[in-house]
C-alpha positions as CSV (number, residue, x, y, z in Angstrom):
1,M,62.9,103.0,110.3
2,S,66.1,101.2,111.2
3,H,68.3,102.9,113.8
4,S,71.9,104.0,113.7
5,V,74.3,102.8,116.4
6,E,77.1,105.0,117.6
7,L,79.8,104.0,120.1
8,I,81.7,106.9,121.5
9,D,85.0,106.3,123.4
10,I,83.8,103.0,124.6
11,E,86.0,101.1,127.1
12,M,85.3,97.8,128.8
13,A,87.3,96.3,131.6
14,F,86.8,93.0,133.5
15,G,89.0,93.5,136.5
16,A,92.5,94.1,135.3
17,T,91.7,92.8,131.8
18,R,90.8,95.5,129.3
19,A,88.5,93.9,126.7
20,V,87.8,97.1,124.7
21,E,90.1,100.1,124.4
22,K,88.7,103.6,123.7
23,L,86.6,102.5,120.7
24,S,84.5,104.9,118.6
25,V,82.5,103.8,115.5
26,A,79.2,104.8,113.9
27,V,76.9,102.3,112.2
28,E,74.4,103.8,109.8
29,G,70.7,102.9,109.9
30,G,69.9,100.0,107.5
31,E,73.6,99.1,107.1
32,F,75.0,95.5,107.2
33,F,78.0,96.2,109.5
34,S,80.4,93.4,110.5
35,I,83.0,93.3,113.3
36,L,85.8,91.0,112.3
37,G,88.7,89.8,114.4
38,P,90.3,86.7,116.0
39,S,88.9,85.1,119.2
40,G,89.4,87.2,122.3
41,C,89.7,90.5,120.4
42,G,86.6,92.0,122.1
43,K,84.1,91.8,119.3
44,T,81.4,89.8,121.2
45,T,81.9,92.2,124.2
46,I,80.9,95.0,121.9
47,L,77.8,93.2,120.8
48,R,76.8,92.6,124.4
49,L,77.4,96.2,125.2
50,I,75.1,97.3,122.4
51,A,72.4,94.7,123.5
52,G,72.5,96.0,127.1
53,F,73.8,92.8,128.6
54,L,76.9,94.7,129.7
55,Q,77.4,98.3,130.8
56,P,80.6,100.0,129.5
57,T,83.3,101.0,131.9
58,A,83.5,104.3,130.1
59,G,81.9,105.9,127.0
60,Q,78.5,106.3,125.4
61,I,76.3,104.1,123.3
62,L,73.6,105.8,121.2
63,I,70.9,103.9,119.3
64,G,68.8,106.0,117.0
65,G,70.5,109.0,118.6
66,R,69.3,108.0,122.1
67,D,71.7,107.5,124.9
68,M,71.4,103.9,126.2
69,A,72.8,104.6,129.6
70,G,70.6,102.9,132.3
71,I,68.4,101.3,129.6
72,G,68.2,97.5,130.1
73,A,68.4,94.9,127.4
74,N,64.6,94.3,127.3
75,Q,63.9,98.0,126.7
76,R,66.4,98.5,123.8
77,P,65.3,98.4,120.2
78,T,67.6,95.5,119.5
79,S,67.3,91.7,119.1
80,M,70.2,89.2,119.3
81,I,70.9,85.9,117.6
82,F,73.4,83.8,119.6
83,Q,75.9,81.4,118.2
84,S,73.9,78.5,119.8
85,L,70.6,79.8,118.3
86,A,68.9,78.8,121.6
87,L,65.7,77.5,120.0
88,F,63.2,75.7,122.2
89,P,63.0,72.0,121.2
90,L,59.6,71.4,122.9
91,M,57.8,74.2,121.0
92,P,56.8,74.0,117.3
93,V,58.4,76.4,114.9
94,W,55.7,79.0,115.0
95,E,55.8,79.3,118.8
96,N,59.6,79.6,118.7
97,I,59.2,82.5,116.3
98,A,56.4,84.2,118.3
99,F,58.0,83.6,121.7
100,G,59.0,87.3,122.1
101,L,55.5,88.4,121.2
102,E,54.0,86.1,123.8
103,V,56.3,87.6,126.5
104,R,54.9,91.0,125.4
105,G,51.4,89.8,125.9
106,V,50.3,89.7,122.2
107,A,47.2,87.5,121.6
108,K,47.7,84.0,120.3
109,T,45.9,84.7,116.9
110,A,48.0,87.7,116.3
111,R,51.2,85.8,117.3
112,R,50.3,83.0,114.9
113,R,49.6,85.4,112.1
114,R,52.9,87.2,112.5
115,A,54.8,83.9,112.7
116,E,53.2,82.8,109.4
117,E,54.2,86.2,107.8
118,L,57.8,85.6,108.9
119,L,57.9,82.0,107.7
120,E,57.0,83.4,104.3
121,L,59.8,86.0,104.6
122,I,62.4,83.3,105.4
123,A,61.1,81.0,102.7
124,L,59.7,78.4,105.0
125,P,56.0,78.6,104.4
126,G,54.0,75.8,106.0
127,Y,56.7,74.9,108.5
128,G,54.9,76.5,111.5
129,D,53.7,73.2,113.1
130,R,57.0,71.3,112.7
131,M,59.2,70.7,115.6
132,I,62.7,72.1,115.8
133,Q,64.4,68.7,115.6
134,E,62.7,68.1,112.2
135,L,64.6,71.0,110.7
136,S,68.0,71.1,109.0
137,G,70.8,73.3,110.2
138,G,70.1,76.0,107.7
139,Q,66.3,75.9,108.5
140,K,67.0,76.3,112.2
141,Q,69.2,79.3,111.4
142,R,66.3,80.9,109.5
143,V,63.9,80.3,112.3
144,A,66.3,82.0,114.8
145,I,66.4,85.0,112.4
146,A,62.6,85.0,112.2
147,R,62.3,84.9,116.0
148,A,64.6,87.8,116.3
149,L,62.6,89.8,113.7
150,A,59.3,89.0,115.3
151,V,59.7,91.8,117.9
152,E,60.4,94.3,115.1
153,P,63.9,95.4,116.3
154,Q,65.5,98.4,114.8
155,V,68.9,96.7,115.2
156,L,69.7,93.0,114.8
157,L,72.8,91.7,116.5
158,L,74.3,88.4,115.3
159,D,77.0,86.7,117.2
160,E,78.8,84.3,114.8
161,P,75.5,82.6,113.9
162,L,76.9,80.5,111.0
163,S,80.0,79.0,112.7
164,A,78.3,75.6,113.4
165,L,77.3,75.1,109.8
166,D,79.3,73.2,107.2
167,L,81.1,75.2,104.5
168,K,78.5,74.8,101.7
169,L,75.6,75.7,104.0
170,R,77.6,78.7,105.4
171,Q,78.1,80.0,101.9
172,H,74.4,79.6,101.1
173,M,73.3,81.3,104.4
174,R,75.6,84.3,103.7
175,S,73.6,85.2,100.6
176,E,70.3,84.4,102.5
177,L,71.3,86.7,105.3
178,R,72.4,89.5,103.0
179,S,69.2,89.2,101.0
180,L,67.0,89.2,104.1
181,Q,68.7,92.2,105.5
182,K,68.1,94.2,102.3
183,R,64.4,93.1,102.2
184,T,63.8,94.1,105.8
185,G,66.0,97.2,106.0
186,V,66.9,96.4,109.6
187,T,70.4,97.4,110.7
188,F,72.5,94.3,111.0
189,I,75.6,94.2,113.3
190,Y,77.4,90.9,112.6
191,I,80.2,89.4,114.6
192,T,82.6,86.9,112.9
193,H,86.2,85.7,112.9
194,D,85.7,84.5,109.3
195,Q,87.0,87.1,106.9
196,S,85.2,85.6,103.9
197,E,81.9,86.0,105.7
198,A,82.6,89.6,106.5
199,L,83.9,90.5,103.1
200,A,81.0,88.7,101.3
201,M,78.1,90.2,103.2
202,S,79.0,93.6,104.6
203,D,78.5,97.2,103.6
204,R,81.4,98.0,105.9
205,V,83.7,96.0,108.2
206,A,85.4,97.0,111.4
207,V,88.6,95.0,112.1
208,M,89.6,94.5,115.7
209,S,92.7,93.1,117.5
210,A,93.3,92.8,121.2
211,G,90.4,95.2,122.1
212,I,91.6,97.9,119.6
213,L,89.8,99.0,116.5
214,Q,92.3,98.7,113.6
215,Q,90.2,99.9,110.7
216,V,86.7,100.5,109.4
217,A,86.2,100.3,105.6
218,T,84.2,98.7,102.8
219,P,85.3,95.2,102.0
220,R,87.1,96.2,98.8
221,E,88.9,99.1,100.5
222,L,89.9,96.8,103.4
223,Y,91.4,94.2,101.1
224,A,93.1,96.6,98.7
225,N,94.2,99.2,101.2
226,P,94.7,97.8,104.6
227,G,95.3,100.6,107.1
228,T,97.6,98.7,109.5
229,P,100.0,95.7,109.4
230,F,97.5,93.7,111.4
231,V,94.8,94.2,108.8
232,A,97.2,93.5,106.0
233,T,98.0,90.1,107.4
234,F,94.6,89.2,108.9
235,V,92.4,90.0,106.0
236,G,93.3,87.8,103.1
237,E,96.6,86.1,102.4
238,T,99.7,88.1,101.7
239,N,103.4,87.8,101.0
240,Q,105.8,90.0,103.0
241,F,109.2,91.4,102.3
242,S,111.1,93.3,105.1
243,G,113.6,96.0,104.5
244,K,114.5,99.7,104.8
245,V,112.9,102.6,102.9
246,E,115.5,104.1,100.6
247,R,113.3,106.8,99.0
248,I,109.7,108.0,98.6
249,A,108.5,109.8,95.5
250,D,105.2,110.2,93.7
251,G,103.3,108.0,96.2
252,L,105.8,105.1,95.8
253,A,108.3,103.8,98.3
254,A,111.5,102.0,97.3
255,V,112.6,99.4,99.9
256,E,115.9,97.6,100.0
257,T,115.3,94.0,100.9
258,E,117.4,90.8,101.0
259,H,116.0,90.1,97.5
260,G,116.9,93.5,96.1
261,L,115.2,96.8,95.7
262,F,111.4,96.5,95.6
263,V,108.9,99.4,94.9
264,G,105.3,99.6,96.2
265,R,102.6,102.2,97.2
266,S,103.7,104.2,100.2
267,G,101.6,103.7,103.3
268,K,100.4,106.5,105.5
269,G,103.1,108.2,107.6
270,L,106.0,106.3,105.9
271,K,109.4,108.0,106.0
272,T,112.7,107.5,104.3
273,G,114.9,105.3,106.6
274,D,112.0,103.5,108.2
275,N,112.1,99.8,108.7
276,A,109.2,98.6,106.5
277,V,107.3,95.7,105.1
278,I,106.1,95.3,101.6
279,Y,102.7,93.4,101.4
280,V,101.8,91.6,98.2
281,R,98.7,89.5,97.6
282,P,99.2,86.1,96.0
283,E,97.1,87.1,93.0
284,A,99.3,90.1,92.4
285,I,102.4,87.9,91.8
286,S,103.0,87.1,88.1
287,L,104.8,84.0,87.0
288,N,107.5,84.2,84.3
289,A,106.1,87.6,83.1
290,G,109.3,88.5,81.4
291,T,109.9,91.6,83.5
292,Q,112.5,92.5,86.0
293,E,110.3,95.0,87.8
294,N,110.1,93.8,91.4
295,G,111.4,90.5,90.1
296,L,112.9,87.6,92.0
297,H,113.9,84.0,91.3
298,A,112.4,81.1,93.3
299,L,112.1,77.3,93.4
300,A,108.6,75.8,92.9
301,E,107.7,73.5,95.7
302,Q,104.1,72.6,95.4
303,L,100.9,73.4,93.5
304,E,97.6,73.3,95.4
305,F,94.6,73.1,93.1
306,E,91.6,75.1,94.4
307,G,89.2,74.9,91.4
308,A,89.2,78.3,89.7
309,T,92.7,79.0,90.8
310,A,95.8,77.1,92.1
311,M,98.2,78.3,94.7
312,L,101.9,78.0,93.7
313,L,104.1,77.6,96.8
314,A,107.6,78.6,96.1
315,R,110.8,79.4,98.0
316,T,113.1,82.2,97.1
317,D,116.9,81.9,96.8
318,G,117.0,83.5,100.3
319,G,114.7,80.9,101.7
320,R,111.5,82.9,102.0
321,R,108.3,81.1,101.3
322,L,106.0,82.7,98.7
323,T,102.5,82.1,97.5
324,A,101.3,83.0,94.0
325,A,97.7,82.5,92.8
326,L,97.5,81.1,89.2
327,P,94.3,81.5,87.3
328,H,92.8,78.3,85.8
329,H,93.8,79.1,82.2
330,L,97.5,79.1,83.2
331,L,97.5,75.8,85.0
332,A,98.5,73.7,81.9
333,D,101.8,75.5,82.0
334,A,102.2,75.6,85.7
335,P,105.7,74.7,87.0
336,I,106.4,71.3,88.5
337,A,108.0,70.9,91.9
338,G,111.7,71.6,91.7
339,A,111.4,73.9,88.7
340,R,113.1,77.4,88.7
341,V,110.6,80.2,88.3
342,Q,110.8,84.0,87.9
343,L,108.2,85.9,89.9
344,S,107.4,89.6,89.8
345,F,104.7,92.1,90.9
346,S,103.7,95.6,89.9
347,P,104.4,98.5,92.3
348,A,100.7,99.5,92.1
349,Q,99.7,96.1,93.6
350,A,102.1,96.2,96.5
351,L,101.7,98.2,99.7
352,V,104.6,99.4,101.9
353,M,104.0,100.1,105.6
354,A,106.3,100.9,108.5
355,H,107.2,97.8,110.5
356,A,104.8,97.2,113.3
C-alpha cells in the first residue's frame, strides 16, 4: 500500500534564512500531489525534508503515520528522482534500474528479472543492455523513474524532473508520469515551478511563496478560486483592476475603479471600504458582447495567435494593459491594431480580494 505523508508545523532555517515557515499539509496515500512555486520558495527544501536529507528545525514529518524523527534517508520508504536524473553512464540500462537492489544485496538474477519487469512497465522492453548515452531524453527520464520504483518505495519524490526536456517532450512525459502513477498506485510528490505541469498532472496542488504555504486545492479549484492574491497572479494569467469596495451583497462585491464600478465574486474576509483588486482571467473577457455589465472601452494593440486561441492585447482609455483570449472561431472578426473595442466580463467570472 502507498503511504500518506503528513507535515505538521514544519519549519526550516539555514542560519538566519527561514526557508520554510510553519507549514502543515497532509498528502493522501496514492495521491499525485504537486508543490508549485517560484525558485527559492522552499519547495525543494520540503522534498529533501521528506526524503530525510535534511532534518527540520521544528515540526513533525509522518510517513504512513510513522514519525520520521531520527530515521535516515536510507531507512525511509521513499525514493527520489533528481532534476539531473543522476544515471550512471558506464552501466547498461538494466544495471542502472537495479542499482538500488544491488546495494540491498539482491542476487543478480533477481535484479535482472526485476529490471526487465520495470522496463515493461515504462514501455521500454528490450532496452536492458543498451547504454545510457544511446537513449533519448524521454527514455532516460523513464529509466530514472524505473530505478526509483525498483526499491518499491511507498512515496516517490520528484524534483523538477522534466525541466531539462523540450516543450513537446515535457508534455508527452506529463501524461506518461500521470499514467504510470495511476498504474503503480505509489504516492507521488512532485516539485515544479511550471504551473501547467502541476495543473495537468496533479490530484491536488500546494502553492508556495517565500517559504509560506499559500493554498492547497485541486487544479480546477486553484484556477477558479485562488485563495490569495499571490495564487491569483501566479497560477494562470489574469487581468487586475484596483479600487475600493463600495458594497457587498449576495456574495458579490462592487468595486469603484478608475474605469468605473465593477462587480465580482467577493473573496473571503472582504469588507466594505477595503482597498481591493478584481482578478479576471483572459478567457472571461468578452469582445464587443453588446453589454455594459462590467464594460470598458479599449484600443486593440496586438493579436498573438496561439493555435486554438489568440491573445488580444489591448489598452484601456486609462492606459491599463489588458489581455483577452479569443477562441479560434472568432478570429476572422478579430480587431486589427488601432481599432476601438468594447470589452466586458461577467461578475461570476471575476474575483475580488483585499489588496495584498
